C-alpha positions as CSV (number, residue, x, y, z in Angstrom):
1,M,173.0,-107.8,-98.8
2,S,170.7,-106.7,-96.0
3,A,170.3,-103.4,-97.8
4,L,168.8,-105.3,-100.7
5,A,166.3,-107.3,-98.7
6,L,163.8,-104.4,-98.0
7,P,163.5,-103.2,-101.6
8,A,163.3,-106.7,-102.9
9,L,160.6,-107.7,-100.5
10,Y,158.8,-104.3,-101.3
11,A,158.9,-105.0,-105.1
12,V,157.6,-108.6,-104.7
13,L,154.7,-107.6,-102.6
14,L,153.8,-104.6,-104.8
15,W,154.0,-106.8,-107.9
16,W,151.9,-109.6,-106.3
17,S,149.2,-107.3,-104.9
18,A,149.0,-105.0,-107.8
19,T,148.6,-107.9,-110.2
20,G,146.0,-109.4,-108.0
21,L,144.0,-106.2,-107.6
22,V,143.9,-105.7,-111.6
23,L,142.7,-109.3,-111.9
24,V,139.9,-108.8,-109.3
25,L,138.7,-105.6,-110.9
26,Q,138.8,-106.9,-114.5
27,H,136.8,-110.0,-113.6
28,L,134.0,-108.0,-111.9
29,P,130.8,-107.5,-113.8
30,R,131.2,-105.2,-116.8
31,R,129.0,-102.7,-115.2
32,T,131.6,-102.0,-112.6
33,H,134.4,-101.4,-115.1
34,A,133.6,-97.7,-115.7
35,R,133.8,-96.9,-112.1
36,S,137.0,-98.9,-111.6
37,L,138.7,-97.0,-114.5
38,V,137.6,-93.7,-113.1
39,G,139.2,-94.6,-109.8
40,A,142.4,-96.0,-111.6
41,S,142.5,-92.7,-113.6
42,A,142.6,-90.7,-110.3
43,V,145.5,-93.0,-109.2
44,L,147.1,-92.4,-112.6
45,A,147.0,-88.6,-112.2
46,G,148.3,-88.9,-108.6
47,A,151.1,-91.2,-109.8
48,L,152.2,-88.7,-112.6
49,W,152.2,-86.0,-110.0
50,A,154.4,-88.1,-107.7
51,I,156.8,-89.0,-110.5
52,R,157.3,-85.1,-111.1
53,A,157.5,-84.3,-107.5
54,S,160.2,-87.0,-106.8
55,A,162.1,-86.5,-110.0
56,D,164.7,-84.3,-108.2
57,D,164.6,-86.4,-105.0
58,A,168.0,-88.3,-104.8
59,S,167.0,-90.1,-101.6
60,E,165.9,-93.8,-101.0
61,A,162.3,-92.5,-100.5
62,G,162.5,-90.9,-104.0
63,A,163.5,-94.3,-105.4
64,Y,160.5,-96.0,-103.8
65,I,158.1,-93.2,-104.9
66,G,159.3,-93.3,-108.4
67,F,159.1,-97.1,-108.6
68,T,155.6,-97.4,-106.9
69,A,154.2,-94.5,-109.2
70,A,155.5,-96.2,-112.4
71,V,153.8,-99.5,-111.4
72,A,150.6,-97.5,-110.8
73,V,150.9,-95.9,-114.3
74,W,151.4,-99.4,-115.7
75,G,148.4,-100.6,-113.8
76,W,146.2,-98.2,-115.5
77,Q,147.5,-99.3,-118.9
78,E,146.7,-103.0,-118.0
79,M,143.2,-102.0,-116.7
80,S,142.2,-99.9,-119.5
81,Y,143.1,-102.7,-122.0
82,Y,141.7,-105.7,-120.2
83,M,138.5,-103.9,-119.3
84,G,138.1,-103.1,-123.0
85,F,138.3,-99.2,-122.9
86,V,141.6,-98.8,-124.8
87,S,142.1,-101.8,-127.2
88,G,142.4,-101.5,-130.9
89,P,140.6,-100.8,-134.2
90,K,139.4,-104.5,-134.5
91,P,139.0,-106.2,-131.2
92,A,137.6,-109.4,-132.5
93,A,138.7,-113.1,-133.1
94,C,140.9,-114.0,-136.1
95,A,139.7,-115.9,-139.1
96,P,140.8,-119.6,-138.8
97,S,142.6,-119.3,-142.0
98,L,145.0,-116.5,-141.0
99,R,148.6,-117.4,-140.8
100,G,151.9,-115.8,-140.4
101,L,152.1,-112.0,-140.9
102,D,148.3,-111.7,-141.5
103,R,147.7,-113.3,-138.2
104,F,150.2,-111.1,-136.5
105,L,148.6,-108.0,-138.0
106,A,145.2,-109.1,-137.0
107,A,146.5,-109.6,-133.4
108,L,148.0,-106.1,-133.5
109,A,144.7,-104.7,-134.6
110,T,143.1,-105.9,-131.3
111,S,145.5,-103.8,-129.2
112,L,146.9,-101.0,-131.3
113,W,145.4,-98.1,-129.3
114,H,146.7,-99.9,-126.2
115,E,150.2,-99.9,-127.7
116,F,150.0,-96.1,-128.4
117,A,148.8,-95.6,-124.8
118,I,151.9,-97.4,-123.5
119,L,154.1,-95.2,-125.7
120,A,152.3,-92.1,-124.5
121,G,152.7,-93.2,-120.9
122,G,156.5,-93.7,-121.5
123,L,156.9,-90.3,-123.1
124,A,155.0,-88.6,-120.3
125,I,157.3,-90.0,-117.7
126,L,160.3,-89.2,-119.8
127,C,159.2,-85.5,-120.0
128,L,158.4,-85.5,-116.2
129,T,161.9,-86.8,-115.4
130,W,164.0,-85.2,-118.0
131,G,167.3,-83.8,-116.7
132,Q,166.5,-84.9,-113.2
133,E,168.4,-87.2,-110.9
134,N,165.7,-89.7,-110.0
135,R,164.8,-91.7,-113.0
136,V,163.7,-94.9,-111.3
137,A,160.2,-94.3,-112.6
138,L,161.3,-94.1,-116.1
139,W,163.5,-97.3,-115.9
140,T,160.8,-99.2,-114.1
141,Y,158.2,-98.3,-116.7
142,A,160.7,-99.1,-119.6
143,L,161.4,-102.4,-118.0
144,L,157.7,-103.4,-117.6
145,T,157.1,-102.3,-121.3
146,L,159.8,-104.4,-122.7
147,M,159.1,-107.6,-120.7
148,N,155.4,-107.3,-121.2
149,A,155.9,-107.0,-125.0
150,S,158.3,-110.0,-124.9
151,A,155.8,-112.2,-123.0
152,R,152.8,-111.2,-125.4
153,L,155.1,-112.2,-128.4
154,N,155.9,-115.4,-126.7
155,L,152.3,-116.2,-126.2
156,F,151.7,-115.4,-129.9
157,L,154.6,-117.5,-131.1
158,G,153.8,-120.5,-128.8
159,V,154.2,-121.5,-125.3
160,R,153.3,-124.6,-123.2
161,N,151.0,-122.8,-120.7
162,L,148.6,-120.2,-122.1
163,N,147.3,-119.2,-118.6
164,A,144.0,-118.3,-120.3
165,E,142.3,-118.3,-116.9
166,F,143.7,-114.7,-116.4
167,L,141.6,-113.4,-119.4
168,P,138.2,-112.1,-118.4
169,S,135.4,-113.6,-120.4
170,H,134.8,-110.5,-122.5
171,L,138.3,-110.9,-123.9
172,G,137.7,-114.5,-124.9
173,Y,138.3,-113.7,-128.5
174,L,142.0,-113.3,-127.7
175,A,142.4,-116.9,-127.2
176,C,142.6,-117.5,-131.0
177,Y,145.9,-115.4,-131.0
178,L,147.5,-117.7,-128.4
179,T,149.4,-120.7,-129.5
180,R,150.3,-123.8,-127.6
181,R,153.8,-125.1,-128.5
182,P,156.6,-126.7,-126.5
183,M,159.0,-124.0,-127.6
184,N,159.5,-121.0,-129.8
185,A,162.6,-119.3,-131.0
186,L,162.1,-116.1,-129.0
187,F,161.8,-117.7,-125.6
188,P,165.5,-118.5,-125.0
189,L,166.4,-115.0,-126.0
190,S,163.7,-113.5,-123.8
191,V,164.8,-115.3,-120.6
192,T,168.5,-114.8,-121.4
193,L,168.0,-111.1,-121.7
194,G,165.8,-111.0,-118.7
195,T,168.4,-112.9,-116.6
196,A,171.3,-110.7,-117.9
197,A,169.3,-107.6,-116.9
198,T,168.6,-109.0,-113.5
199,V,172.3,-109.8,-113.0
200,L,173.6,-106.3,-114.2
201,L,171.0,-104.5,-112.1
202,T,171.9,-106.6,-109.0
203,R,175.6,-105.8,-109.5
204,G,174.6,-102.1,-109.5
205,A,172.8,-102.6,-106.3
206,L,175.8,-104.4,-104.7
207,D,178.3,-101.6,-105.7
208,A,180.0,-100.7,-102.5
209,E,180.4,-97.0,-103.8
210,A,176.7,-96.7,-104.8
211,A,174.6,-94.1,-102.9
212,P,171.7,-95.3,-100.9
213,Q,169.2,-94.1,-103.6
214,A,171.1,-95.9,-106.3
215,V,171.2,-99.1,-104.1
216,A,167.4,-99.0,-103.5
217,G,166.7,-98.2,-107.2
218,F,168.9,-100.9,-108.5
219,A,167.5,-103.4,-106.1
220,L,163.9,-102.5,-107.0
221,L,164.6,-102.9,-110.7
222,A,166.6,-106.1,-110.3
223,T,163.6,-107.6,-108.5
224,M,161.2,-106.5,-111.0
225,A,163.4,-107.9,-113.8
226,A,163.7,-111.2,-112.0
227,L,159.9,-111.4,-111.4
228,A,159.3,-110.7,-115.2
229,T,161.7,-113.3,-116.2
230,L,160.0,-115.7,-113.7
231,E,156.7,-114.9,-115.5
232,H,158.2,-116.0,-118.7
233,W,159.2,-119.2,-117.2
234,F,155.6,-119.7,-116.0
235,L,154.7,-119.8,-119.7
236,M,156.9,-122.9,-120.3
237,L,157.4,-124.9,-117.2
238,P,154.8,-126.7,-115.1
239,L,154.7,-124.0,-112.3
240,P,151.5,-123.1,-110.7
241,A,151.2,-119.5,-111.8
242,A,147.5,-119.2,-111.3
243,A,147.9,-120.4,-107.7
244,L,149.8,-117.2,-106.8
245,W,146.6,-115.2,-107.5
246,S,143.9,-117.8,-106.7
247,W,142.3,-115.2,-104.4
248,S,141.7,-112.9,-107.3
249,L,140.5,-115.2,-110.0
250,P,136.8,-116.1,-110.1
251,G,135.5,-119.6,-109.8
252,R,134.6,-120.0,-113.4
253,G,135.9,-121.9,-116.5
254,A,138.8,-120.3,-118.4
255,P,138.3,-118.8,-121.8
256,V,138.4,-121.2,-124.7
257,A,142.0,-122.4,-125.4
258,A,143.7,-121.4,-128.6
259,D,143.8,-124.9,-130.0
260,S,140.2,-125.6,-129.3
261,P,137.7,-125.8,-132.2
262,E,135.6,-123.2,-130.4
263,A,138.5,-120.7,-130.4
264,G,137.7,-119.4,-133.9
265,R,134.1,-118.5,-132.7
266,A,135.2,-116.9,-129.5
267,G,134.0,-113.2,-129.3
268,H,131.1,-113.7,-131.8
269,D,128.6,-115.3,-129.4
């Protein structure tokens, strides 16, 4: 078990600090966002280079490099979207009358280019690691992609805690696509699959015959899967999610909640 402690601690600290850094930067004044994204793009280039350089590295260090680089690539995806640079063909609030599939398509129109960018990032990592031994970066990015898509679908279908304080003010129009409900049909499946992935990855890390690189890689992925599942529970249970990143959130009111009469006007003021 001691062999799992270090990668687990590293994954938790990287998840917490990287999330907080993105929150800090996206809540800064809009005039700073271009500079932030330029810096993030330099980090992105370095991360892609690191993924390629470590693709044939079957050591523990290779696992850490691949994992860290994949998180950096994901950080660029999040920053480019939440800063409004890569969004969709119609980044605007939905009409109050929209329901069902029409509302889903309107929500998709706010982030379609972002979805394509995520796909492009995954394909780039796949190409950089193709036929190589170290695919920790690829599995990390795939895990982040799937769990992020699940969380966004749950927010669309309905959760107890919208956590709207995480949205910067210029994305207030997204509030109308969030739904407050005590439960939705997808949530049990999401947390079940997330928990199953955590268990399977942990079993891989505990395999007595696994090489050190595999132990570190599985432990890093298992921790990330557990954290992603915990984030899903933050959407439903009265847990202080915002308190984890209180240092990175500005002292201002949250964007308008989805069930507020003002939500339909968000983004048009």
